[in-house]
N, C-alpha and C positions, 0 to 999 in steps of 0.2 A: 308177262303183263297180268294185271289184276282186273277181273271183271265181276260184276254182279248181274245175274239174270233176272229180268222183271217177269211179271206174271204173264205177259204176252210173248215171252221168249226173246226179248231184246237183250243183247249183251251190252252193258254200260261199262266202259273202261273208266278206271279211276287210279289216282296216285294216292298213296297213304304213307306219309313220311313222318318221322319223329317218334318220341316215346309214346307207347300205347296207353300209358296211365296219365298222360298230360291232357289238359283241356283241348278238345278238338276245335279247329277252325276249318270250316268248309267253304270253298271258293266256287263261285258259279260264273262261268265265262259268258261273254257277249257273243252276238251274231257276227260272223259265221265261224267263230274261232274254236278253241279247244282249251283243255286244262293247261296247256303249255303257256297260255297267256298270263298265268299266275306265277310263273317260276320265280320272279323277283320277290314277290310277297311271300311265297312259300319258303324260300331260303332265308328271308329276313326273320320270319316267325320261328323257324327251326332253331335259328341262332338264339332266340329268346326262350327256348324250352318248350314250345307248343307242338302238338300233333297237328299236322296240316294235311288236308284232303282236298282233292279237286277231281272232278269227273268231266268226261266228254259227253255233252248232251247227245241224245239219240240222233243219228244222222250226221253228227259232227265228229271230227277227229278220228279216233280208233274205235268208237262205238258202232253198233250195227247200223247199216244203211237200210232203214225200215221203209216200208211202203206208206205208212201212216203214223199217226200219233204226234204230229208236229204242231202241237198246240199246248197251251199252258197247263191244262188239267193233267195231261199225260206227262209233261215235263216234271210237274210237282210230284206226281205218283212215282216217277222214276227216282227222284231224290228220296222219297220216303222208303223205297225199296233199298236204296243204298244205305241210308241211315239205320234202317232196321237190321240189315245184314251185318253192319259194323257195330251195331248196338251203341250208337253215339248218344251220350248224355251231356246236357248243359253245353251244347255246341254253340259257337258263334258262326252264323252264316253270312257271308259277304258276297254280294252279287254286283256285277258290273253290267250296265246297259240292259240287254235282254235278260241277263242273269239276275239283275235286280228284280225284274218282274217274276222270274222263277222263284226267287227268295220270298217275295211277298206272298205269292200263291201257296208256297210250301209252308211257310211259318204260320200263316193264318189257319192252316189245317193240321199242324204238327201235333203229335201225341204229347201229352204232358211230360215235362222233364227232358224232352229232346233238345229244346232250344233255350239258350240263356240270353242271347242278344242277336241283333242283326244289323247289317250295314248295307245301304243302297248307294252305289257309286255311279254317278252319271246314268241313273237308272230310268227306265221307261215309264214307271208309274207316275201319276194315276192312269193316264191314257194319252198316247201320242196323237191320235187321229183327231182332226177337227170335226166336231159334231155340234148339234144345237146346244147340247149341254156342256160342250167343251170348245167354246168359240176361239180359244187361243191356240188350239192344236194345229198340226200341219195338215194341209189338204191332201185328199186321196191321191192327187196327181203326183205328189212326191214319192209315194210308195209304189204307185204304178210305174214310175220311172225306175225305181230300184228293180222291180220285176222285169221290166223291159231290158235293162242293161245286163242283168244276170242271164237272161235267156239269150241275148244276142252274142255276148262274149264274156262269160264269167271270168276267164283268165285275166282279161284286161281290166274289167270292173274291179277285181280284187287287187289290182295295182293302183288304180285311180283313187280308191277310198283312203288307204293309208298314206298315199303320197299327198293327198289334199286335206279333206276336212277332219279325218279321224284324230290325227295327232296335231292338227293345226299347222302342218308344214306349209300350207298355202298362205300363211300370214306373213307380212313383211318382217324380215329379221329373224324368222324362225330358224332354229338350229336343226337342220334335217338329219335324221339318222337313217341311212340306207339299211342298216341292220334291222331296225324296227319295221320298215316297209317290207323287207324280204320275209321276216318272221310272220307278219300278218298274212301275206300272200300264201306262204307255205301252209299255215294252219287252215286257212280257208279252203285251199285246194285239196286238203286231206278229206274234207267232208263231202256229203252227197248233194248234188245240185237240187234234187227234188226237196230235200229237207231244208236247204237254204231258201228256196223259193217259197215254200209254205210257211216258214218261220217269219217271213216278212209280215204276213197277216197276223201272226201270233204276237209279235212285238209291237205292232202299230195299232191294232184294233182292239186288243184285250183291255177291258176296263178293270182296273185293280182297286177301285174306290172302296168296295166292301171288304176286300182283303185287308187293306191298310187299316180300316176301322176296327177290324177284329183282332189285330195283333196287340198283345198286351205286354210284350217284353220291350226293353229299351232298344230303340233303333236310331242309328246315326245316318243321316242323309248327307252325302258329300256330293257337291256338284260344282263344276267349273262354269264361270259366267260366260266364257267364250266357247261353250260346247256347241259345235255346228251340226251335230248328229241328233242329240236329244236336247233341244233348246231349253236353257235354264228356267226361264220365267214360267213355263207351263209344266214343269216337272218337279224339280227339287223342292221349291217353296210350297207348292200345293200338296205334295206327298207328305211333307213334314207336318202340315196343318191337320191332315187326316189321321195321323198316328196318335195314339193315346200318350205315348212316351217318346215322341220323336224329337230329335235335335237336328237342326239344319246347320251345316258348315259349308260356307261358300268360298270358292277359290277364284279370286279376281284374275281374269284373263286366261285361266287354265282351259285346255281343250278336253274333248271327250276322252281321249286316251291318256289322261293325266296320271293314271297308275303307272304308266311306263315313262312318260316324259318328265314327271315330277315325283318319282318314287321316293326321292330323298325327303320330300315334305309329307307325302301321303302316308307312307309306311309308319313313321313315328306317330302320326295322328291316329291311325288305325290301332296301333299298340296302346296308346293312351286310353282309347275308348274300351278296348278289350279288358284292360286292367282296372278300369274305373268301377 
């Protein structure tokens, strides 16, 4: 297995597939998952001749289970350590959910020449939490509920999320995939409970407004209108407006986990943006 070691000694696991001289595409996973959540996209882009890279965030998957650093500044710093170690140039960074926040924070601070484009998929920016400045956000009680459920029975909680809102399997007529539910659970249980607990604050309370304003590369914002985890109205459209070169692409009725449930639609759209 491949790892890069950060300045605080954390070992970050990563996958690096495809030709080394091809344009790199870097994938950033959501909470509480791992690089494995991107396998469908990675195989798709390998088939198109790209170099594909995905890492496990600290405390997730096969990366070190650290005592701290479970916040966006450190997540972005870890990504910078990875991109520096691999010397990636003109990369396309694609982030889902929490990973979209990580992409926004990293790309806003990236060294010149490192990033060509970015994609935010069902992503948490600008900010999920309801505040005076963000009246359309979700109340703190929602995230307190996440923390309480994780603390009480993480194993069951990590079954309930993919069985219900994540993939939209709780909607009438939904085609339920037990394989996707099991894959979600397995990825979640690989990670550290403390990292998952602290990451709830990171993905819900971090304000990415200034990050989005700083980004000067083209950014595609993809969001399903039936996203039950990161509600559409207070995320995708608002993020796209804050970006200098943002484009919003909405998917009617698609769930939070549309990268898996609708890969046949999302993957070609990602490719079209990367090639544009």
